[in-house]
C-alpha positions as CSV (number, residue, x, y, z in Angstrom):
1,M,-28.5,-119.7,11.1
2,K,-31.4,-122.2,11.2
3,L,-30.3,-125.8,10.7
4,S,-32.8,-128.6,9.6
5,L,-32.2,-132.3,10.1
6,C,-33.6,-134.3,7.2
7,M,-34.0,-138.1,7.5
8,I,-35.9,-141.0,6.0
9,V,-36.7,-144.0,8.2
10,R,-38.5,-147.3,8.4
11,N,-38.5,-149.6,11.4
12,E,-35.5,-147.9,13.0
13,A,-36.6,-148.1,16.6
14,E,-33.3,-149.8,17.6
15,F,-31.1,-146.9,16.5
16,L,-33.2,-143.7,16.1
17,A,-33.1,-142.4,19.6
18,R,-29.2,-142.5,19.7
19,C,-29.1,-140.6,16.3
20,L,-31.6,-137.9,17.3
21,N,-30.1,-137.5,20.8
22,S,-26.7,-136.8,19.2
23,V,-28.0,-133.7,17.4
24,A,-31.1,-132.7,19.4
25,D,-29.3,-129.6,20.9
26,L,-27.8,-128.6,17.6
27,V,-30.6,-128.6,15.0
28,D,-33.5,-126.2,14.9
29,E,-36.0,-128.7,13.4
30,M,-36.2,-132.4,12.6
31,I,-37.9,-133.5,9.4
32,I,-38.4,-137.3,9.4
33,V,-40.0,-139.0,6.5
34,D,-41.3,-142.5,7.5
35,T,-41.9,-145.0,4.7
36,G,-44.0,-147.6,6.5
37,S,-42.7,-148.3,10.0
38,I,-44.6,-150.9,12.1
39,D,-42.4,-150.6,15.2
40,Q,-41.9,-147.7,17.6
41,T,-40.0,-145.5,15.2
42,I,-42.7,-142.8,14.8
43,S,-43.4,-142.4,18.5
44,I,-39.7,-142.1,19.2
45,A,-39.3,-139.4,16.5
46,K,-42.3,-137.5,17.9
47,G,-40.8,-137.8,21.4
48,F,-37.9,-135.7,20.1
49,G,-40.3,-133.1,18.7
50,A,-39.7,-134.1,15.1
51,Q,-42.2,-133.4,12.3
52,V,-43.0,-136.8,10.9
53,V,-44.2,-137.2,7.3
54,Q,-45.6,-140.6,6.4
55,I,-45.4,-141.7,2.7
56,E,-45.6,-145.0,0.9
57,W,-42.2,-146.5,0.1
58,P,-41.4,-145.3,-3.5
59,N,-38.7,-147.9,-4.1
60,D,-36.3,-145.1,-4.7
61,F,-34.2,-143.5,-2.0
62,A,-33.6,-140.2,-3.9
63,V,-37.4,-139.7,-4.1
64,A,-37.8,-140.2,-0.4
65,R,-34.8,-137.9,0.4
66,N,-36.3,-135.1,-1.7
67,V,-39.6,-135.3,0.1
68,S,-37.7,-134.7,3.4
69,L,-35.9,-131.7,1.8
70,S,-39.3,-130.2,0.6
71,Y,-40.5,-129.9,4.2
72,A,-37.4,-128.2,5.6
73,T,-37.5,-124.5,6.4
74,G,-34.0,-124.0,7.6
75,D,-31.1,-122.2,6.0
76,W,-29.0,-125.3,6.0
77,I,-29.7,-129.0,5.7
78,L,-28.0,-131.8,7.7
79,V,-28.7,-135.3,6.4
80,L,-28.4,-138.4,8.6
81,D,-29.6,-142.0,8.6
82,A,-31.1,-143.5,11.7
83,D,-28.2,-145.9,12.1
84,E,-25.8,-142.9,12.2
85,Y,-24.9,-140.5,14.9
86,L,-22.4,-137.8,15.8
87,D,-19.9,-138.4,18.6
88,Q,-19.0,-135.7,21.1
89,A,-16.1,-134.4,19.1
90,S,-18.3,-133.9,16.0
91,Q,-21.0,-132.3,18.1
92,R,-18.6,-129.6,19.1
93,V,-17.5,-129.1,15.5
94,L,-21.1,-128.7,14.4
95,A,-21.8,-126.3,17.2
96,A,-18.9,-124.2,16.1
97,F,-20.1,-124.4,12.5
98,K,-23.5,-122.9,13.5
99,A,-21.9,-120.1,15.5
100,Q,-20.4,-118.4,12.4
101,P,-21.9,-117.6,9.0
102,P,-20.8,-120.5,6.7
103,P,-19.9,-120.0,3.0
104,P,-22.4,-121.1,0.3
105,T,-20.8,-124.5,-0.1
106,R,-21.9,-128.1,-0.1
107,F,-19.8,-129.9,2.5
108,R,-18.5,-133.4,2.1
109,L,-18.5,-135.1,5.5
110,K,-16.4,-138.1,6.6
111,V,-18.5,-141.3,7.3
112,V,-16.8,-144.1,9.2
113,N,-18.0,-147.7,9.7
114,P,-16.9,-149.2,13.0
115,D,-17.1,-152.9,13.6
116,A,-18.5,-154.5,16.8
117,Q,-15.1,-153.9,18.5
118,G,-15.0,-150.3,17.5
119,E,-12.3,-150.8,14.8
120,I,-12.9,-148.6,11.7
121,T,-13.5,-150.9,8.8
122,R,-14.5,-148.5,6.1
123,I,-14.4,-144.8,5.4
124,Y,-16.2,-142.8,2.7
125,Y,-17.2,-139.2,2.0
126,M,-20.6,-137.7,1.1
127,D,-22.3,-134.4,0.8
128,R,-24.4,-134.3,3.9
129,L,-24.4,-130.6,4.9
130,F,-25.5,-128.1,2.4
131,P,-27.6,-124.9,2.0
132,R,-31.3,-125.2,1.4
133,R,-31.9,-123.7,-2.1
134,E,-33.6,-124.4,-5.3
135,G,-31.7,-126.8,-7.6
136,I,-30.1,-128.8,-4.8
137,F,-31.6,-132.3,-4.6
138,Y,-30.9,-136.0,-4.6
139,I,-30.7,-138.4,-7.6
140,A,-30.1,-142.2,-7.9
141,P,-32.5,-144.8,-6.5
142,L,-29.8,-146.4,-4.3
143,H,-26.6,-144.8,-2.8
144,E,-28.2,-141.5,-3.7
145,Y,-26.2,-138.4,-3.9
146,V,-26.7,-134.6,-4.1
147,I,-26.4,-132.5,-7.2
148,D,-26.9,-128.8,-7.8
149,T,-28.6,-127.8,-11.1
150,H,-28.7,-124.1,-10.4
151,D,-27.2,-121.8,-13.0
152,R,-24.5,-120.9,-10.5
153,P,-24.1,-124.2,-8.6
154,T,-22.7,-124.2,-5.1
155,P,-19.2,-125.8,-5.0
156,S,-18.4,-128.8,-2.9
157,A,-15.8,-128.6,-0.2
158,D,-14.3,-131.1,2.3
159,F,-15.3,-130.8,6.0
160,F,-13.7,-133.9,7.4
161,E,-13.6,-132.6,11.0
162,L,-17.3,-133.4,11.2
163,V,-17.4,-137.2,11.3
164,I,-20.5,-139.3,11.1
165,Q,-20.5,-142.7,12.8
166,H,-22.4,-145.4,10.8
167,V,-23.2,-148.8,12.4
168,G,-25.6,-150.0,9.7
169,L,-23.1,-151.9,7.6
170,L,-22.3,-154.5,10.3
171,P,-22.8,-157.9,8.7
172,E,-25.3,-159.0,11.3
173,L,-27.4,-155.9,10.8
174,M,-27.2,-156.2,7.0
175,Q,-28.5,-159.8,7.3
176,S,-31.1,-159.2,10.0
177,R,-32.7,-156.2,8.2
178,R,-32.5,-157.8,4.8
179,K,-30.8,-154.7,3.4
180,L,-29.2,-156.7,0.6
181,E,-32.5,-158.1,-0.7
182,R,-34.1,-154.6,-0.5
183,N,-31.3,-153.0,-2.3
184,R,-31.3,-155.5,-5.1
185,S,-35.1,-154.9,-5.6
186,V,-34.5,-151.2,-5.8
187,L,-31.7,-151.6,-8.4
188,V,-33.5,-154.1,-10.6
189,D,-36.5,-151.8,-10.7
190,A,-34.4,-148.8,-11.6
191,L,-32.5,-150.6,-14.4
192,K,-35.9,-151.6,-15.9
193,R,-36.6,-147.9,-16.2
194,F,-33.0,-146.8,-17.0
195,P,-31.2,-149.7,-18.5
196,D,-28.1,-147.6,-19.3
197,D,-27.6,-146.2,-15.8
198,L,-24.1,-147.2,-14.9
199,H,-24.4,-146.1,-11.3
200,C,-27.3,-148.6,-10.8
201,L,-25.4,-151.3,-12.8
202,Y,-22.3,-151.0,-10.6
203,H,-24.3,-151.2,-7.3
204,L,-26.4,-154.1,-8.6
205,A,-23.2,-156.0,-9.3
206,G,-21.9,-155.3,-5.8
207,V,-25.2,-156.4,-4.2
208,T,-25.1,-159.6,-6.2
209,I,-21.6,-160.3,-5.0
210,A,-22.7,-159.6,-1.4
211,L,-25.4,-162.2,-1.9
212,G,-22.8,-164.7,-2.9
213,D,-23.7,-165.0,-6.6
214,H,-20.4,-164.4,-8.4
215,T,-21.6,-166.2,-11.6
216,Q,-24.4,-163.7,-12.0
217,A,-22.3,-160.7,-11.0
218,W,-19.6,-161.1,-13.6
219,P,-21.8,-160.4,-16.6
220,L,-22.9,-157.2,-14.8
221,Y,-19.3,-156.1,-14.4
222,Q,-18.6,-157.0,-18.0
223,R,-21.4,-154.7,-19.1
224,L,-20.0,-152.0,-16.9
225,L,-16.4,-152.2,-18.1
226,A,-17.6,-152.4,-21.8
227,A,-19.6,-149.2,-21.3
228,F,-16.4,-147.2,-21.2
229,R,-14.7,-146.8,-24.6
230,E,-11.4,-146.2,-22.7
231,P,-10.4,-146.5,-19.1
232,P,-11.5,-143.3,-17.4
233,G,-9.2,-141.4,-15.0
234,P,-9.0,-141.7,-11.2
235,D,-11.5,-138.9,-10.7
236,H,-14.4,-141.2,-11.9
237,L,-16.8,-141.7,-9.0
238,F,-16.9,-145.5,-9.0
239,F,-15.0,-146.9,-11.9
240,S,-11.9,-147.7,-9.9
241,L,-13.9,-149.7,-7.4
242,A,-15.6,-151.5,-10.3
243,V,-12.2,-152.6,-11.6
244,I,-11.1,-153.9,-8.1
245,E,-14.4,-155.7,-7.6
246,S,-14.3,-157.2,-11.1
247,M,-10.8,-158.6,-10.3
248,A,-12.1,-160.1,-7.1
249,C,-15.1,-161.6,-8.8
250,L,-12.9,-163.3,-11.4
251,E,-10.7,-164.7,-8.7
252,C,-13.7,-166.2,-6.9
253,L,-14.7,-167.8,-10.3
254,R,-11.2,-169.4,-10.3
255,Q,-10.0,-167.2,-13.2
256,V,-6.9,-165.8,-11.5
257,P,-4.8,-165.1,-14.6
258,Q,-7.7,-163.3,-16.2
259,A,-8.2,-161.3,-13.0
260,L,-4.6,-160.1,-13.0
261,D,-4.7,-159.3,-16.7
262,L,-7.8,-157.1,-16.2
263,G,-6.0,-155.3,-13.4
264,V,-3.0,-154.6,-15.6
265,I,-5.3,-153.2,-18.4
266,Y,-7.1,-150.8,-16.1
267,Q,-4.2,-149.9,-13.8
268,S,-4.4,-146.2,-14.7
269,S,-8.0,-146.1,-13.4
270,A,-7.4,-147.9,-10.1
271,E,-3.8,-147.5,-9.1
272,H,-4.6,-144.7,-6.6
273,H,-6.7,-147.1,-4.5
274,P,-4.9,-149.3,-1.9
275,D,-7.2,-152.3,-2.5
276,Y,-6.1,-152.4,-6.1
277,W,-2.5,-153.0,-5.1
278,L,-3.5,-155.3,-2.3
279,L,-5.5,-157.5,-4.6
280,R,-3.0,-157.3,-7.5
281,G,-0.2,-158.4,-5.1
282,H,-2.4,-161.3,-3.9
283,L,-3.1,-162.5,-7.4
284,S,0.6,-162.2,-8.4
285,R,1.6,-164.3,-5.5
286,R,-1.1,-166.9,-6.3
287,L,0.5,-167.1,-9.8
288,G,4.0,-167.6,-8.3
289,N,5.4,-164.1,-9.1
290,Y,6.7,-163.3,-5.6
291,E,8.7,-160.2,-6.5
292,A,5.8,-158.6,-8.4
293,A,3.6,-159.3,-5.3
294,R,6.2,-157.8,-3.0
295,S,6.3,-154.6,-5.2
296,C,2.5,-154.4,-5.1
297,F,2.3,-154.6,-1.3
298,W,4.9,-151.8,-0.9
299,R,2.9,-149.7,-3.4
300,C,-0.1,-150.1,-1.2
301,L,1.9,-148.9,1.9
302,N,3.0,-145.8,0.0
303,I,-0.4,-144.5,-0.8
304,D,-1.3,-141.2,1.0
305,E,-4.6,-141.6,2.8
306,R,-5.3,-137.8,2.3
307,T,-5.5,-138.4,-1.5
308,L,-8.3,-141.0,-1.3
309,E,-11.8,-140.0,-2.5
310,Q,-13.5,-143.4,-3.0
311,P,-14.6,-145.6,-0.1
312,Y,-11.6,-147.5,1.4
313,R,-10.6,-149.6,4.4
314,P,-8.0,-148.1,6.7
315,V,-6.4,-151.5,7.2
316,S,-5.7,-151.7,3.5
317,L,-3.2,-148.9,4.0
318,N,-1.1,-150.5,6.7
319,L,-2.1,-153.7,8.5
320,L,-3.2,-155.9,5.5
321,P,-0.2,-155.2,3.2
322,L,2.2,-155.6,6.2
323,L,0.7,-159.0,7.0
324,K,1.0,-159.9,3.3
325,L,4.6,-158.9,3.3
326,L,5.2,-160.8,6.5
327,H,3.9,-164.1,4.9
328,L,5.6,-163.4,1.6
329,N,9.1,-162.8,3.2
330,R,8.6,-165.9,5.3
331,A,8.2,-167.9,2.1
332,L,11.1,-166.1,0.3
333,S,13.5,-166.6,3.2
334,C,13.0,-170.4,3.0
335,H,12.7,-170.8,-0.8
336,P,15.3,-173.4,-1.9
337,G,15.4,-172.0,-5.4
338,L,16.6,-168.6,-4.4
339,L,20.1,-167.4,-4.0
340,A,21.3,-167.2,-0.4
341,E,21.7,-163.4,-0.7
342,R,18.0,-163.0,-1.6
343,R,16.9,-165.2,1.3
344,I,18.9,-163.1,3.7
345,Q,17.2,-160.0,2.3
346,A,13.9,-161.6,2.8
347,R,14.8,-162.4,6.5
348,Q,15.8,-158.8,7.1
349,E,12.6,-157.5,5.6
350,F,10.7,-160.0,7.7
351,R,12.2,-158.4,10.8
352,D,11.5,-154.9,9.5
353,V,7.9,-155.7,8.9
354,I,7.5,-157.2,12.3
355,R,8.8,-154.0,13.8
356,R,6.3,-151.9,11.8
357,L,3.4,-154.2,12.8
358,L,4.3,-153.9,16.5
359,L,4.3,-150.1,16.2
360,L,0.8,-150.4,14.6
361,W,-0.4,-152.6,17.5
362,P,-2.2,-150.0,19.6
363,A,-4.3,-148.7,16.7
364,G,-4.5,-151.8,14.6
365,N,-7.2,-154.5,14.2
366,L,-6.2,-156.6,17.2
367,Q,-8.0,-159.7,16.2
368,T,-6.5,-159.9,12.7
369,L,-3.1,-158.9,14.0
370,S,-3.0,-161.4,16.8
371,Q,-4.0,-164.3,14.7
372,N,-1.1,-163.7,12.4
373,L,1.6,-162.6,14.8
374,Y,0.9,-165.3,17.3
375,L,1.9,-168.1,14.9
376,L,4.5,-166.2,13.0
377,L,6.4,-164.8,16.0
378,A,6.0,-168.1,17.9
379,E,7.6,-170.0,15.0
380,A,10.1,-167.3,14.4
381,V,11.6,-167.6,17.9
382,L,11.6,-171.4,18.0
383,T,14.8,-172.3,16.4
384,E,17.6,-171.5,13.9
385,A,16.4,-174.4,11.8
386,N,17.4,-175.4,8.3
387,P,15.5,-172.9,6.1
388,Q,14.5,-175.7,3.7
389,H,12.5,-177.2,6.5
390,S,11.3,-174.1,8.3
391,Y,11.3,-170.3,8.2
392,L,12.0,-170.1,11.9
393,S,15.5,-168.6,11.6
394,L,14.3,-165.1,11.3
395,L,15.1,-163.7,14.7
396,P,18.3,-163.6,16.8
397,P,19.3,-167.1,18.1
398,N,20.6,-166.0,21.4
399,P,18.4,-167.6,24.1
400,S,18.0,-164.5,26.2
401,D,17.0,-162.5,23.1
402,L,14.5,-165.2,22.1
403,A,13.0,-165.1,25.6
404,K,12.7,-161.3,25.3
405,E,10.9,-161.7,22.0
406,V,8.5,-164.2,23.5
407,M,7.8,-162.2,26.6
408,Q,7.3,-159.1,24.4
409,V,4.6,-160.8,22.4
410,L,3.0,-162.1,25.6
411,G,3.1,-158.6,27.0
412,F,1.0,-157.3,24.1
413,F,-1.7,-159.8,24.9
414,Q,-1.6,-159.2,28.7
415,A,-4.7,-156.9,28.8
416,D,-6.5,-159.2,26.4
417,F,-5.9,-162.4,28.5
418,T,-6.5,-160.6,31.8
419,A,-9.8,-159.3,30.6
420,L,-10.7,-162.6,29.1
421,L,-10.1,-164.6,32.2
422,E,-10.8,-161.8,34.7
423,L,-7.4,-162.3,36.2
424,G,-6.0,-160.0,38.8
425,Q,-2.4,-160.3,37.6
426,P,-0.5,-160.1,34.3
427,I,-0.2,-163.0,32.0
428,T,3.6,-162.9,32.2
429,H,3.6,-163.3,35.9
430,L,1.3,-166.4,35.6
431,L,3.9,-167.9,33.2
432,E,6.7,-167.7,35.8
433,L,5.9,-171.3,36.6
434,P,5.5,-173.7,33.7
435,A,2.5,-175.4,35.3
436,D,0.6,-172.1,35.3
437,G,1.1,-171.8,31.5
438,L,-0.3,-175.2,30.7
439,A,-3.2,-174.7,33.1
440,L,-4.0,-171.3,31.6
441,A,-4.0,-172.7,28.1
442,E,-6.3,-175.5,29.2
443,Q,-8.7,-173.0,30.8
444,L,-8.8,-171.0,27.6
445,K,-9.6,-174.1,25.6
446,R,-12.4,-175.1,28.0
447,Q,-13.9,-171.6,27.5
448,G,-13.9,-172.1,23.7
449,H,-11.0,-169.9,22.9
450,D,-9.1,-172.6,21.0
451,F,-6.9,-170.3,18.9
452,K,-5.7,-168.4,22.0
453,A,-5.1,-171.6,23.9
454,V,-3.1,-173.1,21.1
455,S,-1.1,-169.9,20.6
456,L,-0.4,-169.5,24.3
457,L,0.7,-173.1,24.7
458,H,3.0,-172.8,21.7
459,L,4.7,-169.6,23.1
460,G,5.0,-171.2,26.5
461,A,6.6,-174.4,25.1
462,L,9.2,-172.2,23.3
463,Y,9.9,-170.1,26.3
464,Y,10.2,-172.9,28.8
465,Q,11.7,-175.5,26.3
466,R,8.9,-177.9,27.1
467,P,8.7,-180.7,24.5
468,D,5.8,-182.3,26.6
469,W,3.8,-179.2,25.9
470,V,4.5,-179.5,22.2
471,M,2.9,-183.0,22.3
472,V,-0.2,-181.7,24.1
473,L,-0.3,-178.9,21.4
474,A,0.0,-181.4,18.6
475,D,-2.8,-183.5,20.1
476,W,-5.1,-180.4,20.3
477,I,-4.4,-179.4,16.7
478,T,-4.9,-183.0,15.5
479,Q,-8.4,-183.0,17.2
480,T,-9.4,-180.1,15.0
481,G,-8.6,-182.1,11.9
482,S,-5.5,-180.1,10.9
483,K,-2.9,-182.9,10.7
484,V,-0.7,-180.9,8.4
485,R,-0.3,-178.2,10.9
486,A,0.3,-180.7,13.7
487,R,3.1,-182.4,11.7
488,Q,4.7,-179.0,11.0
489,I,4.8,-178.2,14.7
490,L,6.3,-181.6,15.5
491,I,8.9,-181.3,12.8
492,E,9.9,-177.9,14.2
493,A,9.9,-179.3,17.7
494,R,12.2,-182.2,16.7
495,L,14.7,-179.6,15.4
496,A,14.5,-177.7,18.6
497,F,14.6,-180.8,20.9
498,P,16.6,-183.4,18.8
499,E,17.2,-185.7,21.8
500,N,13.5,-186.3,22.6
501,P,12.5,-189.7,21.2
502,L,8.8,-189.2,21.9
503,L,8.5,-186.4,19.4
504,A,9.9,-188.6,16.6
505,E,7.5,-191.3,17.6
506,L,4.5,-189.0,17.7
507,S,5.4,-187.5,14.3
508,A,5.3,-190.9,12.7
509,Q,1.8,-191.6,14.2
510,I,0.2,-188.4,12.9
């Protein structure tokens, strides 16, 4: 089987070599259509033996894609972008694919978007591997996709073992390459030619949101929603995402009740997507309906990832709804208007959610997780305070158990702190002496890691029962302008250290 790599590029010198190197031993020819590069893109492509075809940018991605297909001579086509590549596992999968005669099928591949830390932020599926035959070509000027107009079209099948790594959606890359402005130009031009093209209308609304103009985006979403006489089913390519984005747009325009109403109207079209329940729960909580919000977050957690076809964020299936439930149950456990039994239930669910989060830790988004768990666990282990003043009575009150909870949290950050400070010993060992804990927090603060410094000092103050550290902590937080947060910490500290007169005095000053 002869396999052709087909690409379109422009000024991709930063990424192209990695892309081509990842498939150089697997493809039989490389067809690269260049639309006007002024950097080293063309020379890099020729260095890999690619056939480079230079054309003027047609302001239409499908047109450029089809030019690349027209030059291919292989039996099969593999389509990649310059900011994509195959890792070693996917290289082995593609090699095995070539070794046996494949069925006449268009294969949907899994495309993942890692962030700068390697966390997968978005997953979607596209036809990127298909036989070269008449009738198979690209349509749509932006976010183009493959169709088959043959009398007997080839079916589409999933081939998720072959995963494409895509780095081009990192925010800094989007901004530096002005992708958003380019995309908007392409879509505006396309809608002038095809004013009823809902695919272009949807993506133009999304680009307008990404550019920060919610006021201009909302009429575009209105046109899109009005174009459907009744809500389509979940198989629609992009309508469910349009519903979710419309809800988010209305919230940004401070129309929260309208956003929630829209979500209820179109529930049947979007309820299969985790971001729908995540956003609906968020809106419900903003409107004071805590129980409805809780139900939405649990619905989000119960979605099977294998059933998803639209683009989605993996954290929407676990980390984000769990964090939402953590904060929600914190509030419910302290709500003075609730029955005592309901507050107890909320405290139990708080504990359960913490356990699920800690199980997620090795595979979760560490930055998001740490910033939430630092404060919530620190405050949770502080005291069995009056729930009307604090939500800190959520973990066992026994001092030894509290110490274990604090040290467990510190243990999860051991590698993080050790790498950060290039220490040769674990963070828990450094905290065996109270002075070391304060010194380490001060070192973090000097290095600009304010959040970690505050969090570490907070945990240390709880573990060592050091009210003087609490006063240092309150001073640090006050310097950032967050007097409300400083007061909260001092109030909690006064409950934990009622005999310390300095805490009361400092609380009155802030």
